ROFILO-981490 format. One record per atom (N, C-alpha, C, O): x, y, z; atom name; residue in three letters. Coordinates in Angstrom, 1 decimal, padded with zeros to 4 digits. Layout:
ROFILO-981490
        u        v        w   atomo   residuo
        X        Y        Z      CA       Ala
...
END
This chain:
ROFILO-981490
        u        v        w   atomo   residuo
    163.8    143.3    111.2       N       Met
    163.1    144.4    111.8      CA       Met
    163.6    144.8    113.1       C       Met
    163.9    146.0    113.4       O       Met
    163.7    143.8    114.0       N       Leu
    164.2    144.1    115.4      CA       Leu
    165.7    144.5    115.3       C       Leu
    166.1    145.4    116.0       O       Leu
    166.5    143.8    114.5       N       Asn
    167.9    144.2    114.3      CA       Asn
    168.0    145.7    113.8       C       Asn
    168.9    146.4    114.3       O       Asn
    167.1    146.1    112.9       N       Arg
    167.2    147.4    112.4      CA       Arg
    166.9    148.4    113.6       C       Arg
    167.6    149.4    113.7       O       Arg
    165.9    148.1    114.4       N       Phe
    165.6    149.0    115.6      CA       Phe
    166.9    149.1    116.5       C       Phe
    167.2    150.2    116.9       O       Phe
    167.5    147.9    116.8       N       Val
    168.7    147.9    117.6      CA       Val
    169.8    148.7    117.0       C       Val
    170.4    149.5    117.7       O       Val
    170.0    148.6    115.7       N       Leu
    171.1    149.3    115.0      CA       Leu
    170.8    150.8    115.1       C       Leu
    171.7    151.6    115.2       O       Leu
    169.5    151.2    114.9       N       Gln
    169.2    152.6    114.9      CA       Gln
    169.3    153.2    116.3       C       Gln
    169.6    154.4    116.4       O       Gln
    169.2    152.4    117.4       N       His
    169.3    152.9    118.7      CA       His
    170.5    152.3    119.5       C       His
    170.4    152.2    120.7       O       His
    171.5    151.8    118.8       N       Leu
    172.6    151.1    119.3      CA       Leu
    173.3    151.8    120.5       C       Leu
    173.4    151.1    121.6       O       Leu
    173.6    153.0    120.4       N       Arg
    174.4    153.7    121.4      CA       Arg
    173.5    153.8    122.7       C       Arg
    174.0    153.7    123.8       O       Arg
    172.2    154.1    122.5       N       Thr
    171.3    154.2    123.6      CA       Thr
    171.1    152.9    124.3       C       Thr
    171.2    152.8    125.6       O       Thr
    170.9    151.8    123.6       N       Ile
    170.8    150.5    124.1      CA       Ile
    172.0    150.0    124.9       C       Ile
    171.9    149.5    126.0       O       Ile
    173.2    150.3    124.3       N       Glu
    174.4    150.0    125.0      CA       Glu
    174.6    150.7    126.3       C       Glu
    175.0    150.2    127.3       O       Glu
    174.2    152.0    126.3       N       Met
    174.3    152.8    127.5      CA       Met
    173.4    152.3    128.6       C       Met
    173.7    152.2    129.7       O       Met
    172.2    152.0    128.2       N       Ile
    171.2    151.4    129.1      CA       Ile
    171.7    150.1    129.7       C       Ile
    171.6    149.9    130.9       O       Ile
    172.3    149.2    128.8       N       Gly
    172.9    148.0    129.3      CA       Gly
    174.0    148.2    130.3       C       Gly
    174.1    147.5    131.3       O       Gly
    174.9    149.1    130.0       N       Val
    176.0    149.4    130.9      CA       Val
    175.5    150.0    132.2       C       Val
    176.0    149.6    133.3       O       Val
    174.5    150.9    132.2       N       Leu
    174.0    151.4    133.4      CA       Leu
    173.3    150.3    134.2       C       Leu
    173.3    150.4    135.5       O       Leu
    172.6    149.4    133.6       N       Met
    172.0    148.3    134.3      CA       Met
    173.0    147.5    135.0       C       Met
    172.8    147.1    136.1       O       Met
    174.1    147.2    134.3       N       Arg
    175.2    146.4    134.9      CA       Arg
    175.8    147.1    136.1       C       Arg
    176.0    146.5    137.2       O       Arg
    176.0    148.4    136.0       N       Ile
    176.6    149.1    137.1      CA       Ile
    175.6    149.1    138.3       C       Ile
    176.0    148.9    139.4       O       Ile
    174.3    149.3    138.0       N       Phe
    173.3    149.3    139.1      CA       Phe
    173.2    147.9    139.8       C       Phe
    173.2    147.9    141.0       O       Phe
    173.2    146.9    139.0       N       Ser
    173.1    145.5    139.6      CA       Ser
    174.3    145.2    140.5       C       Ser
    174.1    144.7    141.6       O       Ser
    175.5    145.5    140.1       N       Phe
    176.7    145.2    140.9      CA       Phe
    176.8    146.2    142.1       C       Phe
    177.3    145.9    143.1       O       Phe
    176.3    147.5    141.9       N       Ser
    176.3    148.4    143.0      CA       Ser
    175.3    148.0    144.1       C       Ser
    175.6    148.1    145.3       O       Ser
    174.2    147.4    143.7       N       Leu
    173.2    147.0    144.6      CA       Leu
    173.8    145.9    145.5       C       Leu
    173.6    145.9    146.7       O       Leu
    174.5    144.9    144.9       N       Val
    175.1    143.8    145.7      CA       Val
    176.2    144.4    146.6       C       Val
    176.4    144.0    147.7       O       Val
    177.0    145.4    146.1       N       Ser
    178.0    146.0    146.9      CA       Ser
    177.4    146.7    148.1       C       Ser
    178.0    146.6    149.2       O       Ser
    176.3    147.4    147.9       N       Trp
    175.7    148.2    149.0      CA       Trp
    175.0    147.3    150.0       C       Trp
    175.1    147.5    151.2       O       Trp
    174.3    146.3    149.5       N       Leu
    173.4    145.5    150.4      CA       Leu
    174.1    144.2    150.9       C       Leu
    173.6    143.6    151.8       O       Leu
    175.1    143.8    150.2       N       Gly
    175.8    142.6    150.6      CA       Gly
    174.9    141.4    150.7       C       Gly
    174.1    141.2    149.7       O       Gly
    174.9    140.6    151.8       N       Pro
    174.1    139.4    151.9      CA       Pro
    172.6    139.7    151.9       C       Pro
    171.8    138.8    151.6       O       Pro
    172.2    140.9    152.1       N       Ala
    170.8    141.3    152.1      CA       Ala
    170.3    141.6    150.7       C       Ala
    169.1    142.0    150.5       O       Ala
    171.1    141.5    149.7       N       Ser
    170.8    141.8    148.3      CA       Ser
    169.7    140.8    147.8       C       Ser
    169.6    139.7    148.1       O       Ser
    168.8    141.4    146.9       N       Pro
    167.8    140.5    146.3      CA       Pro
    168.5    139.8    145.1       C       Pro
    168.4    140.2    143.9       O       Pro
    169.2    138.7    145.4       N       Phe
    170.1    138.1    144.4      CA       Phe
    169.3    137.6    143.1       C       Phe
    169.9    137.7    142.0       O       Phe
    168.1    137.1    143.3       N       Leu
    167.4    136.6    142.1      CA       Leu
    167.2    137.8    141.2       C       Leu
    167.4    137.8    139.9       O       Leu
    166.7    138.9    141.7       N       Phe
    166.5    140.2    140.9      CA       Phe
    167.8    140.6    140.3       C       Phe
    167.8    140.9    139.1       O       Phe
    168.9    140.6    141.0       N       Val
    170.1    141.1    140.5      CA       Val
    170.6    140.2    139.4       C       Val
    171.1    140.8    138.3       O       Val
    170.5    138.9    139.5       N       Trp
    170.9    138.0    138.4      CA       Trp
    170.1    138.1    137.2       C       Trp
    170.6    138.1    136.1       O       Trp
    168.8    138.3    137.4       N       Val
    167.9    138.4    136.2      CA       Val
    168.2    139.8    135.5       C       Val
    168.3    139.8    134.3       O       Val
    168.3    140.8    136.3       N       Phe
    168.6    142.2    135.7      CA       Phe
    170.0    142.1    135.0       C       Phe
    170.1    142.7    133.9       O       Phe
    171.0    141.5    135.6       N       Asn
    172.3    141.4    135.0      CA       Asn
    172.3    140.6    133.7       C       Asn
    173.0    140.9    132.8       O       Asn
    171.5    139.5    133.7       N       Thr
    171.4    138.7    132.5      CA       Thr
    170.7    139.4    131.4       C       Thr
    171.0    139.2    130.2       O       Thr
    169.7    140.2    131.7       N       Val
    169.0    141.0    130.7      CA       Val
    170.0    142.0    130.0       C       Val
    170.0    142.2    128.8       O       Val
    170.8    142.6    130.9       N       Asp
    171.7    143.6    130.3      CA       Asp
    172.8    142.9    129.5       C       Asp
    173.2    143.4    128.5       O       Asp
    173.1    141.6    129.8       N       Ala
    174.1    140.9    129.0      CA       Ala
    173.5    140.5    127.7       C       Ala
    174.2    140.5    126.7       O       Ala
    172.2    140.2    127.6       N       Val
    171.6    139.9    126.4      CA       Val
    171.6    141.2    125.5       C       Val
    171.9    141.1    124.3       O       Val
    171.2    142.3    126.1       N       Met
    171.2    143.5    125.3      CA       Met
    172.6    143.9    124.8       C       Met
    172.7    144.2    123.6       O       Met
    173.6    143.8    125.6       N       Leu
    175.0    144.1    125.2      CA       Leu
    175.5    143.1    124.2       C       Leu
    176.3    143.4    123.3       O       Leu
    175.2    141.8    124.4       N       Ser
    175.6    140.8    123.4      CA       Ser
    175.0    141.1    122.0       C       Ser
    175.7    141.0    121.0       O       Ser
    173.7    141.4    122.0       N       Trp
    173.0    141.7    120.7      CA       Trp
    173.7    142.8    120.0       C       Trp
    174.0    142.8    118.8       O       Trp
    174.0    143.9    120.8       N       Cys
    174.7    145.0    120.2      CA       Cys
    176.0    144.6    119.6       C       Cys
    176.4    145.0    118.5       O       Cys
    176.8    143.9    120.4       N       Ala
    178.1    143.5    120.0      CA       Ala
    178.1    142.6    118.8       C       Ala
    178.9    142.7    117.9       O       Ala
    177.1    141.7    118.7       N       Leu
    176.9    140.8    117.5      CA       Leu
    176.7    141.7    116.3       C       Leu
    177.3    141.4    115.2       O       Leu
    175.8    142.6    116.4       N       Leu
    175.5    143.5    115.2      CA       Leu
    176.6    144.3    114.8       C       Leu
    176.8    144.6    113.6       O       Leu
    177.5    144.7    115.8       N       Lys
    178.7    145.5    115.5      CA       Lys
    179.8    144.6    115.0       C       Lys
    180.9    145.1    114.6       O       Lys
    179.6    143.3    115.1       N       Lys
    180.7    142.3    114.8      CA       Lys
    181.9    142.5    115.6       C       Lys
    183.1    142.4    115.2       O       Lys
    181.7    142.8    116.9       N       Asp
    182.8    143.0    117.9      CA       Asp
    182.9    141.7    118.6       C       Asp
    182.2    141.4    119.6       O       Asp
    183.9    140.9    118.2       N       Arg
    184.0    139.5    118.7      CA       Arg
    184.4    139.5    120.2       C       Arg
    183.8    138.7    121.0       O       Arg
    185.3    140.3    120.7       N       Ala
    185.7    140.3    122.1      CA       Ala
    184.5    140.7    123.0       C       Ala
    184.3    140.0    124.0       O       Ala
    183.8    141.7    122.6       N       Tyr
    182.7    142.2    123.4      CA       Tyr
    181.5    141.1    123.4       C       Tyr
    180.8    140.9    124.4       O       Tyr
    181.4    140.5    122.2       N       Thr
    180.4    139.4    122.1      CA       Thr
    180.7    138.3    123.0       C       Thr
    179.8    137.8    123.8       O       Thr
    181.9    137.8    123.0       N       Val
    182.3    136.7    123.9      CA       Val
    182.2    137.1    125.4       C       Val
    181.6    136.3    126.1       O       Val
    182.6    138.3    125.7       N       Leu
    182.5    138.7    127.1      CA       Leu
    181.0    138.7    127.6       C       Leu
    180.7    138.2    128.6       O       Leu
    180.1    139.2    126.8       N       Asn
    178.7    139.3    127.2      CA       Asn
    178.0    138.0    127.1       C       Asn
    177.1    137.7    127.8       O       Asn
    178.4    137.1    126.1       N       Leu
    177.8    135.8    126.1      CA       Leu
    178.2    135.0    127.3       C       Leu
    177.4    134.2    127.9       O       Leu
    179.4    135.2    127.8       N       Phe
    179.9    134.6    129.0      CA       Phe
    179.0    135.1    130.2       C       Phe
    178.6    134.3    131.0       O       Phe
    178.7    136.4    130.2       N       Trp
    177.9    136.9    131.3      CA       Trp
    176.5    136.4    131.3       C       Trp
    175.9    136.2    132.3       O       Trp
    176.0    136.0    130.1       N       Ile
    174.7    135.4    130.0      CA       Ile
    174.8    134.0    130.7       C       Ile
    173.9    133.7    131.5       O       Ile
    175.8    133.2    130.4       N       Leu
    176.0    131.9    131.0      CA       Leu
    176.1    132.1    132.5       C       Leu
    175.5    131.3    133.3       O       Leu
    176.9    133.0    133.0       N       Val
    177.1    133.3    134.4      CA       Val
    175.7    133.7    135.0       C       Val
    175.4    133.2    136.1       O       Val
    175.0    134.5    134.3       N       Gly
    173.7    134.9    134.8      CA       Gly
    172.7    133.8    134.9       C       Gly
    172.0    133.7    135.9       O       Gly
    172.7    132.9    134.0       N       Val
    171.8    131.7    134.1      CA       Val
    172.1    130.9    135.3       C       Val
    171.2    130.5    136.0       O       Val
    173.4    130.7    135.5       N       Val
    173.8    129.9    136.7      CA       Val
    173.4    130.7    138.0       C       Val
    172.9    130.1    138.9       O       Val
    173.6    132.0    138.0       N       Gly
    173.3    132.8    139.1      CA       Gly
    171.8    132.8    139.4       C       Gly
    171.3    132.7    140.6       O       Gly
    171.0    132.8    138.4       N       Ile
    169.5    132.7    138.5      CA       Ile
    169.1    131.4    139.1       C       Ile
    168.3    131.3    140.0       O       Ile
    169.7    130.3    138.6       N       Leu
    169.4    129.0    139.1      CA       Leu
    169.8    128.8    140.5       C       Leu
    169.0    128.2    141.3       O       Leu
    170.9    129.4    140.9       N       Arg
    171.4    129.3    142.3      CA       Arg
    170.5    130.1    143.2       C       Arg
    170.1    129.7    144.3       O       Arg
    170.2    131.4    142.8       N       Ala
    169.4    132.3    143.6      CA       Ala
    167.9    131.7    143.8       C       Ala
    167.3    131.9    144.8       O       Ala
    167.5    131.0    142.8       N       Ala
    166.1    130.4    142.8      CA       Ala
    166.1    129.1    143.6       C       Ala
    165.1    128.5    143.9       O       Ala
    167.3    128.6    144.0       N       Gly
    167.4    127.3    144.7      CA       Gly
    167.3    126.1    143.9       C       Gly
    167.1    125.0    144.4       O       Gly
    167.4    126.3    142.5       N       Ala
    167.3    125.1    141.6      CA       Ala
    168.6    124.3    141.6       C       Ala
    168.5    123.1    141.4       O       Ala
    169.7    124.9    141.9       N       Ile
    171.0    124.2    142.0      CA       Ile
    171.8    124.8    143.2       C       Ile
    171.5    125.9    143.7       O       Ile
    172.7    124.0    143.7       N       His
    173.4    124.4    144.9      CA       His
    174.9    124.5    144.6       C       His
    175.7    124.8    145.5       O       His
END
């Protein structure tokens, strides 16, 4: 059921995910060390989940690997920003 929804709105979900990624990296570029890093990493990881899901449904291996990698990077970023790891 959820996969069907994603497939019906695939292009929109992908565009939202891409815009989220652009926004999160732009925020870091603009604010530098004053960036809300935990927010940025959570936001970036959510967009990576969205884009991974779309890529998996499209059976696009390269895009799937890229975005699954970003999920892993995001988890590490979240843990670092939260002070759980150094």
